[in-house]
C-alpha positions in Angstrom: 94.7 122.8 105.1 98.1 122.0 103.6 98.8 119.1 105.8 95.4 117.5 104.8 96.1 118.0 101.2 99.8 116.6 101.2 98.6 113.4 103.1 95.6 112.7 100.8 98.2 112.9 97.8 100.7 110.6 99.5 97.9 108.0 100.0 98.6 106.9 96.3 102.3 107.7 96.4 104.7 104.9 95.0 107.6 107.0 94.7 108.7 108.9 97.5 110.2 107.3 100.3 111.4 110.5 102.6 109.5 113.4 103.6 111.0 116.1 105.7 108.4 118.5 107.4 110.2 119.8 110.3 109.6 123.5 111.3 106.3 123.8 109.4 104.1 124.6 112.5 102.2 121.4 112.1 99.8 120.5 114.9 98.0 117.7 116.2 95.2 118.2 113.4 97.7 118.2 110.9 99.7 115.2 111.9 96.6 113.2 112.4 96.4 113.4 108.6 99.9 112.1 108.2 99.2 109.4 110.5 96.1 108.2 108.7 98.3 108.3 105.4 100.8 106.1 107.1 98.2 103.2 107.4 97.8 102.8 103.7 101.3 104.4 102.3 103.9 101.4 102.4 106.3 103.4 100.2 107.4 106.2 102.6 110.3 105.0 105.0 110.9 108.3 106.7 108.5 110.9 107.9 110.3 113.8 109.9 108.1 116.3 111.8 110.4 117.6 114.2 110.1 121.2 115.4 106.5 121.4 115.0 103.6 122.1 117.3 102.8 118.4 117.8 101.1 117.5 121.3 101.0 114.1 123.1 97.6 113.4 120.9 99.6 113.7 117.8 102.5 111.7 119.0 100.1 109.0 120.0 98.2 109.1 116.4 101.7 108.9 114.7 102.9 106.1 116.9 99.9 104.0 116.3 99.8 104.5 112.5 
């Protein structure tokens, strides 16, 4: 899925600091990939995932990242 591919690439990112992904129909599964990425990516300072289909589980995953 697209979220998984983007998140995987961002694990080695050393340039991108802001990623705006609002209004992309990302759900809990997709946002879990981004949460996992945030655990290793120290360059990204802003990840916007507003207006997606993220439920309580997805919010918890991001909060714990």
